DOLUM-707013 format. One record per residue (C-alpha): residue number from 1; residue in three letters; z, x, y. Coordinates in steps of 0.25 Angstrom, whole numbers, plus 5000, padded with zeros to 4 digits. Each point is the difference from the previous one (the first is absolute). Example, Ala and Ser with C-alpha at 12.3 -4.5 7.8 and 13.67 -1.06 7.14 Angstrom:
2
k/r/z/x/y
1/ala/5031/5049/4982
2/ser/4998/5006/5014
END
This chain:
284
k/r/z/x/y
1/unk/4781/5389/5086
2/unk/5011/4998/5010
3/unk/5009/4988/5001
4/unk/5006/4995/5013
5/unk/5012/4991/5001
6/unk/5003/4992/5012
7/unk/5010/4991/5004
8/unk/4994/4986/5004
9/unk/5006/4990/5011
10/unk/5000/4989/4989
11/unk/5012/4995/4994
12/unk/4999/4993/4986
13/unk/5009/4988/5002
14/unk/5005/4986/4996
15/unk/4999/4991/5012
16/unk/5011/4990/4998
17/unk/4999/4985/5005
18/unk/5013/4997/5007
19/unk/4996/4986/5003
20/unk/4998/4987/4990
21/unk/4987/5003/4995
22/unk/4989/4988/5003
23/unk/4987/4997/5006
24/unk/5004/5004/5010
25/unk/5014/5006/4998
26/unk/5012/4994/5005
27/unk/5003/5011/5010
28/unk/5015/4994/5004
29/unk/5004/4999/4985
30/unk/5004/5011/4992
31/unk/4993/5004/4987
32/unk/5009/4994/4989
33/unk/5001/5015/4994
34/unk/4996/5009/5009
35/unk/5005/4994/5013
36/unk/5014/5008/4996
37/unk/5000/5014/5004
38/unk/5008/5003/4988
39/unk/4990/4996/4991
40/unk/4990/5009/5008
41/unk/5009/5012/4998
42/unk/5003/4997/4986
43/unk/4984/5001/4998
44/unk/5001/5013/5007
45/unk/5012/5005/4991
46/unk/4993/4995/4988
47/unk/4987/5008/5002
48/unk/4999/5014/4994
49/unk/4989/5006/5009
50/unk/5002/5014/4995
51/unk/4997/4996/4986
52/unk/4988/4992/5005
53/unk/4996/5012/5008
54/unk/5000/5009/4987
55/unk/4995/4989/4990
56/unk/4988/4994/5008
57/unk/4997/5010/5010
58/unk/5003/5014/4995
59/unk/5009/5003/5011
60/unk/4988/4998/5011
61/unk/5007/4991/5008
62/unk/5013/5001/5009
63/unk/5011/4989/5000
64/unk/5004/4996/5015
65/unk/5010/4991/5007
66/unk/4991/5001/5014
67/unk/4990/4991/5005
68/unk/4995/5010/5008
69/unk/5001/5012/4992
70/unk/4990/5010/5008
71/unk/4997/5003/5013
72/unk/5007/5001/5013
73/unk/5008/4987/4998
74/unk/5004/5003/4986
75/unk/5014/4998/4996
76/unk/5006/5006/4987
77/unk/5007/4988/4993
78/unk/5006/5005/4986
79/unk/4994/4991/4989
80/unk/5009/4990/4992
81/unk/5007/5006/4988
82/unk/4996/4994/4986
83/unk/5013/4993/4996
84/unk/4999/4989/4990
85/unk/5016/4998/5001
86/unk/4998/4998/5015
87/unk/4989/4991/4998
88/unk/5007/4991/4990
89/unk/5013/5000/5009
90/unk/4991/4996/5013
91/unk/4994/4988/4991
92/unk/5015/4996/4996
93/unk/5004/5000/5014
94/unk/4987/4991/5003
95/unk/5005/4990/4990
96/unk/4989/5003/4990
97/unk/5007/5001/4986
98/unk/4992/5003/4986
99/unk/4995/4989/4992
100/unk/5000/4999/4986
101/unk/4986/5007/4999
102/unk/5006/5011/5010
103/unk/4992/4994/5011
104/unk/5010/4997/5012
105/unk/5002/4986/5005
106/unk/5006/4993/5012
107/unk/5002/4986/5003
108/unk/4989/4997/4989
109/unk/4990/5009/5004
110/unk/4995/5011/4992
111/unk/4997/5014/5007
112/unk/4986/5000/4999
113/unk/4990/5007/5009
114/unk/4985/5002/5000
115/unk/4994/5012/5006
116/unk/4984/4999/5005
117/unk/4992/5012/5002
118/unk/4985/5004/4998
119/unk/4994/4995/4987
120/unk/4993/5013/4992
121/unk/5008/5010/5007
122/unk/5005/5008/4987
123/unk/5011/5008/5007
124/unk/5006/4988/5007
125/unk/4999/4991/4986
126/unk/5009/5012/4994
127/unk/5009/5001/5012
128/unk/5003/4985/4999
129/unk/5003/5001/4985
130/unk/5010/5011/5001
131/unk/5007/4992/5012
132/unk/4999/4988/4991
133/unk/5007/5010/4989
134/unk/5010/5006/5010
135/unk/5005/4986/5006
136/unk/5001/4993/4987
137/unk/5012/5010/4997
138/unk/5008/4994/5012
139/unk/4996/4985/4997
140/unk/4988/4998/5008
141/unk/4988/4994/4995
142/unk/4986/5005/5006
143/unk/4987/4992/4998
144/unk/4987/5007/5003
145/unk/4989/4992/5006
146/unk/4989/5008/5006
147/unk/4989/4995/5008
148/unk/4986/5005/5006
149/unk/5003/5008/5013
150/unk/4991/4989/5008
151/unk/5009/4989/4994
152/unk/5013/5008/5002
153/unk/4997/5005/5014
154/unk/4993/4989/5006
155/unk/5003/4995/5013
156/unk/5009/4988/5004
157/unk/4989/4990/5002
158/unk/4994/5003/4986
159/unk/5014/4997/4993
160/unk/5002/5016/4998
161/unk/5014/5000/4992
162/unk/5005/5013/5008
163/unk/4995/4994/5014
164/unk/5006/4985/4996
165/unk/5013/5005/4994
166/unk/4998/4995/4986
167/unk/5005/5011/4993
168/unk/5013/5007/4995
169/unk/4996/5014/5001
170/unk/4987/5008/5002
171/unk/4996/5014/4995
172/unk/4992/5009/5008
173/unk/4999/5011/5009
174/unk/5000/5001/5016
175/unk/5005/5010/5011
176/unk/5001/5003/5014
177/unk/4989/5008/5008
178/unk/5003/5012/5009
179/unk/5006/4989/5010
180/unk/5007/4992/4991
181/unk/5001/4987/5010
182/unk/4989/4992/4993
183/unk/5005/5001/4987
184/unk/5014/4999/5002
185/unk/5001/4989/5011
186/unk/4989/4992/4991
187/unk/5008/5001/4987
188/unk/5015/4999/5006
189/unk/5001/4993/5013
190/unk/5003/4985/4999
191/unk/4989/4996/5009
192/unk/4990/5004/4990
193/unk/5003/4990/4990
194/unk/4987/4993/4997
195/unk/5003/4985/5003
196/unk/4991/4987/5003
197/unk/5004/5002/5014
198/unk/4994/5014/5001
199/unk/4988/4997/4991
200/unk/5005/5010/4990
201/unk/5000/5011/5009
202/unk/5010/5012/4997
203/unk/5004/5009/4987
204/unk/5014/4997/4999
205/unk/4997/4994/4987
206/unk/5015/5001/4995
207/unk/5004/4990/5011
208/unk/5011/5011/5003
209/unk/5008/4996/5013
210/unk/5010/5009/5006
211/unk/5002/4999/5015
212/unk/5005/5015/5001
213/unk/4988/5005/4993
214/unk/4991/4992/5009
215/unk/5007/5006/5013
216/unk/4998/5014/4994
217/unk/4985/4998/4997
218/unk/4998/4994/5014
219/unk/5006/5012/5007
220/unk/4993/5010/4990
221/unk/4986/4992/5005
222/unk/5004/5000/5014
223/unk/5007/5013/5004
224/unk/4990/5011/5004
225/unk/5010/5011/4997
226/unk/4996/5004/4985
227/unk/5015/5006/4998
228/unk/5006/4986/5004
229/unk/4990/4993/4990
230/unk/5004/5009/4989
231/unk/5014/4997/5002
232/unk/4996/4985/5000
233/unk/4992/5001/4987
234/unk/5011/5007/4993
235/unk/5010/4989/5004
236/unk/4989/4989/4994
237/unk/4999/5008/4988
238/unk/5015/5002/4998
239/unk/5001/4984/5001
240/unk/4989/4997/4991
241/unk/5004/5009/4989
242/unk/5014/4992/5000
243/unk/4991/4987/5000
244/unk/4990/5004/4990
245/unk/4988/4991/5003
246/unk/4992/5010/4993
247/unk/5004/5007/4988
248/unk/4994/5014/5002
249/unk/4996/5006/4987
250/unk/4992/5014/5003
251/unk/4991/5007/5009
252/unk/4986/5001/4994
253/unk/4994/5014/5000
254/unk/4986/5004/5002
255/unk/4994/5010/4990
256/unk/4986/5006/5003
257/unk/4993/5011/4992
258/unk/4991/5010/5007
259/unk/4991/5011/4994
260/unk/5008/5013/5001
261/unk/4989/5005/5011
262/unk/5002/4988/5009
263/unk/5008/5004/5012
264/unk/5005/4995/5014
265/unk/5006/4985/4996
266/unk/5012/4997/5006
267/unk/5008/4989/4993
268/unk/5003/4988/5009
269/unk/5010/4989/4995
270/unk/4994/4989/5010
271/unk/4985/5003/4997
272/unk/4990/5001/4988
273/unk/4999/5014/4994
274/unk/4986/5001/5006
275/unk/5005/4999/5015
276/unk/4997/5015/5004
277/unk/4988/5002/4992
278/unk/4993/5007/5011
279/unk/5010/5011/4999
280/unk/4997/5002/4985
281/unk/4995/5013/4995
282/unk/4995/5007/4987
283/unk/5007/5014/4997
284/unk/4989/5008/4994
END
């Protein structure tokens, strides 16, 4: 038996809602907790990715700080460092102080967040529980409320919480294709926020707005010179790493098993492992 381990395009992440949650979300009002970038950076610092990788995935995932981590537009951005002292300091600076039970409080509001993911996914359920444990150590309560995928990912017209913005954070995996435009523009350009006016079109579920990111992504999709596009994507990723609209966790790996005699397969992070079966052959 021969195993192949191939990096994929998919990054397991927490999509953070930066707007006031609602049905629909109030895009011009910040989320009462996640609207503060210091809180989002505190969540990063309180997340021990190396331990998650070892404890849950036997080391078969790769931490990343990059939205585009593979292909011609990839930029290497160092993953955030696990640092609970830094997380506590950021939360203190943001005005969230520990309450009597250890959960932080600000202006009478407890620091309670809810994560939604796909119900029945055992790996994600365990990951949520580990995040719950790690964040509690810095004074953040994480409640878990998983939903059937058809409900969680339902379109705007069907009151899907992701599209409507009636959530705090979503846990799932997605990634950029060979040409990253559709993915990155869709998830991070402000014109792609689903609203009543655009009938729920767009994938900017974070309700993320940064004019400099908009400009970089517009350049990247209109420029024909690939080298200039890469520069624009690098600038967008640098800015997004500072803003943290998504909390990137790790790159999923694709692990496949072949009989020892099977030859000719070529790993491809953008395709299913059967993409080149016409080239496979059996060694005698």
